[in-house]
Backbone bond lengths (Angstrom), bond angles and torsions (degrees), N, CA, C in turn:
res aa  C-N    CA-C-N  psi(-1)  N-CA   C-N-CA  omega(-1)  CA-C   N-CA-C  phi
1 D - - - 1.333 - - 1.616 112.72 -
2 I 1.266 119.51 122.45 1.526 121.87 -173.03 1.496 107.30 -113.83
3 S 1.313 118.80 113.86 1.413 122.31 175.52 1.484 111.68 -118.94
4 T 1.348 121.30 -17.18 1.521 123.13 170.72 1.471 110.19 -139.33
5 L 1.234 120.84 169.27 1.484 120.34 178.85 1.492 114.05 -67.80
6 D 1.319 112.80 -19.86 1.535 109.97 173.83 1.524 113.98 -74.52
7 D 1.338 120.61 -16.95 1.408 125.76 175.74 1.508 110.59 -68.39
8 L 1.362 118.46 -15.53 1.468 118.77 175.32 1.501 116.87 -68.36
9 V 1.437 111.12 -21.01 1.466 114.27 -175.54 1.665 105.86 -65.92
10 K 1.366 108.13 141.59 1.519 120.05 -176.56 1.524 115.60 77.31
11 Q 1.344 115.15 3.87 1.481 120.30 -175.92 1.601 103.15 -99.02
12 K 1.416 112.12 136.27 1.475 119.16 170.46 1.515 105.40 -88.04
13 L 1.400 115.40 128.49 1.376 119.20 -177.03 1.573 112.72 -133.10
14 F 1.323 110.09 153.79 1.531 119.33 164.61 1.542 102.52 -107.47
15 I 1.368 113.50 116.55 1.450 122.87 -178.01 1.511 109.78 -107.64
16 R 1.326 116.10 132.38 1.487 121.00 168.30 1.552 109.66 -110.09
17 T 1.319 115.82 119.31 1.454 116.92 175.19 1.508 108.03 -100.78
18 V 1.352 115.98 -172.78 1.405 121.01 178.91 1.527 109.32 -62.84
19 T 1.315 120.31 -40.68 1.539 121.87 -173.62 1.528 114.72 -112.41
20 Y 1.385 122.07 -7.85 1.421 119.32 -177.21 1.558 109.01 -158.04
21 H 1.358 110.62 171.59 1.524 118.72 176.19 1.443 107.07 -120.55
22 C 1.383 121.96 152.33 1.409 123.25 174.16 1.486 110.97 -151.49
23 V 1.233 118.66 164.30 1.523 124.74 168.15 1.493 114.83 -131.10
24 G 1.240 116.80 146.20 1.527 120.21 179.94 1.462 116.07 178.02
25 K 1.262 118.17 -174.19 1.417 121.73 179.37 1.556 104.77 -115.49
26 V 1.363 114.47 125.33 1.529 120.60 -179.45 1.561 104.71 -71.21
27 T 1.349 113.10 120.93 1.547 117.37 176.71 1.492 110.66 -98.02
28 K 1.353 117.92 -34.91 1.455 117.41 173.42 1.576 107.51 -162.83
29 R 1.382 110.60 164.19 1.422 118.30 178.62 1.540 105.84 -111.98
30 M 1.353 117.73 134.88 1.501 123.23 178.96 1.488 106.52 -125.10
31 G 1.318 122.85 88.54 1.341 121.98 -178.17 1.442 114.89 64.04
32 A 1.352 123.11 -115.14 1.331 126.51 178.80 1.595 117.54 -91.94
33 F 1.342 107.12 7.26 1.506 113.49 -179.91 1.517 114.73 -120.09
34 V 1.353 115.99 147.07 1.519 116.13 170.45 1.564 108.53 -113.40
35 E 1.201 117.76 145.63 1.353 122.62 177.98 1.601 107.76 -98.18
36 L 1.333 113.76 132.44 1.500 118.94 -179.85 1.476 109.00 -112.63
37 S 1.358 117.34 131.27 1.484 119.14 164.55 1.494 110.17 -104.98
38 T 1.356 113.40 165.16 1.475 120.04 -173.95 1.587 106.36 51.88
39 A 1.291 119.59 47.55 1.572 118.90 -175.24 1.398 107.02 -100.44
40 S 1.357 107.20 154.78 1.521 123.47 176.06 1.575 110.10 -138.58
41 W 1.309 111.59 137.88 1.399 112.00 166.90 1.474 111.12 -84.15
42 V 1.368 118.93 136.44 1.448 122.83 -173.57 1.571 103.98 -102.94
43 A 1.315 113.32 108.57 1.492 122.45 177.57 1.513 111.13 -79.12
44 D 1.361 117.12 -33.37 1.463 119.76 177.45 1.523 107.65 -155.05
45 S 1.355 112.95 115.65 1.511 117.72 -176.74 1.509 111.66 -81.84
46 G 1.316 114.85 -17.16 1.494 115.87 -175.69 1.475 104.65 83.25
47 K 1.336 113.71 -153.58 1.500 115.72 172.79 1.419 115.02 -66.90
48 F 1.322 118.48 114.77 1.469 123.83 -171.05 1.592 113.67 -49.60
49 S 1.236 114.91 -50.61 1.558 119.17 -175.64 1.426 105.73 -62.20
50 T 1.318 124.64 -34.91 1.474 120.85 -174.44 1.476 107.13 -83.72
51 A 1.320 121.62 -28.59 1.536 118.70 171.84 1.465 112.74 -64.26
52 I 1.393 118.18 -41.97 1.380 116.83 172.65 1.638 121.46 -68.63
53 A 1.234 110.13 -37.82 1.575 116.47 175.94 1.438 114.70 -66.46
54 D 1.382 114.96 -46.87 1.529 111.94 -171.41 1.554 115.56 -128.73
55 G 1.432 110.31 8.31 1.522 113.98 168.32 1.509 114.99 81.50
56 T 1.426 113.67 11.96 1.457 116.19 -178.98 1.534 108.79 -86.49
57 L 1.326 118.37 120.99 1.489 120.67 174.45 1.488 109.82 -119.08
58 S 1.331 114.40 140.71 1.558 118.88 -172.35 1.523 112.83 -74.62
59 E 1.298 114.91 -39.84 1.556 124.60 -175.79 1.583 111.87 -147.88
60 V 1.293 113.96 116.76 1.502 118.84 178.69 1.585 106.05 -135.49
61 E 1.333 111.92 152.19 1.460 119.97 173.94 1.524 105.66 -125.06
62 Y 1.268 111.68 115.16 1.515 118.46 179.92 1.566 107.21 -70.07
63 V 1.341 114.91 136.77 1.485 118.11 -176.56 1.521 112.70 -131.49
64 G 1.391 114.45 -11.55 1.524 119.62 174.68 1.448 114.14 90.71
65 T 1.467 115.89 -87.30 1.430 115.12 178.56 1.569 103.03 -120.89
66 M 1.295 120.53 142.67 1.504 124.73 172.92 1.544 105.50 -148.12
67 W 1.379 111.25 161.66 1.443 117.42 -178.43 1.592 101.54 -124.32
68 V 1.312 114.50 142.37 1.459 122.60 -174.23 1.506 105.20 -125.95
69 N 1.386 117.21 127.71 1.396 126.05 174.72 1.564 107.21 -74.61
70 L 1.323 114.45 116.07 1.503 118.09 178.06 1.530 114.74 -61.68
71 S 1.350 116.53 -17.05 1.481 117.87 178.30 1.523 111.40 -73.68
72 S 1.343 116.96 -18.48 1.518 121.77 176.64 1.500 112.16 -91.84
73 V 1.365 119.54 -4.70 1.436 116.88 -174.17 1.451 110.98 -81.37
74 V 1.274 114.03 134.72 1.495 123.19 -179.62 1.617 107.64 -92.51
75 D 1.327 113.35 -51.02 1.499 118.40 173.95 1.565 107.14 -161.61
76 F 1.253 114.10 172.92 1.459 122.43 177.10 1.549 108.88 -150.94
77 F 1.396 109.34 160.53 1.496 116.75 -173.08 1.568 103.45 -135.78
78 P 1.365 115.19 151.79 1.513 116.27 168.09 1.457 110.28 -64.51
79 W 1.256 118.66 143.98 1.435 125.82 178.53 1.481 103.22 -115.87
80 K 1.444 116.75 105.04 1.469 124.46 -172.12 1.484 109.43 -94.58
81 H 1.326 123.93 15.90 1.423 128.31 -164.86 1.532 106.85 -120.09
82 D 1.383 117.82 169.91 1.486 119.11 167.95 1.474 108.41 -64.84
83 L 1.346 117.11 144.41 1.450 123.11 178.49 1.600 107.95 -83.16
84 P 1.295 112.19 137.73 1.464 114.35 -179.94 1.506 113.84 -61.68
85 T 1.302 123.69 140.52 1.517 121.95 179.38 1.461 108.11 -126.46
86 K 1.256 119.39 7.34 1.391 121.12 173.85 1.599 110.55 -136.08
87 S 1.385 118.50 149.01 1.324 117.52 179.13 1.478 116.76 -86.68
88 K 1.329 119.74 143.60 1.482 125.32 -174.65 1.497 108.10 -144.85
């Protein structure tokens, strides 16, 4: 249940921003930014509904830790799968 931005902490998310997509676990919120651990930049999600439903991503680049500006977020979805830890 997400009622405030702080409720995002500990959530695994697939995030779509204006210019890119990523997946990761929110570890903290710092003002307008969230820190993601076990994060990957998603170069190609493949069929989006399949990616969300079963966690299959066509092309990802594992980056470890990243920060996302919430002002650039278009939408986000719960990620109910293991987070990718290798680039493919």
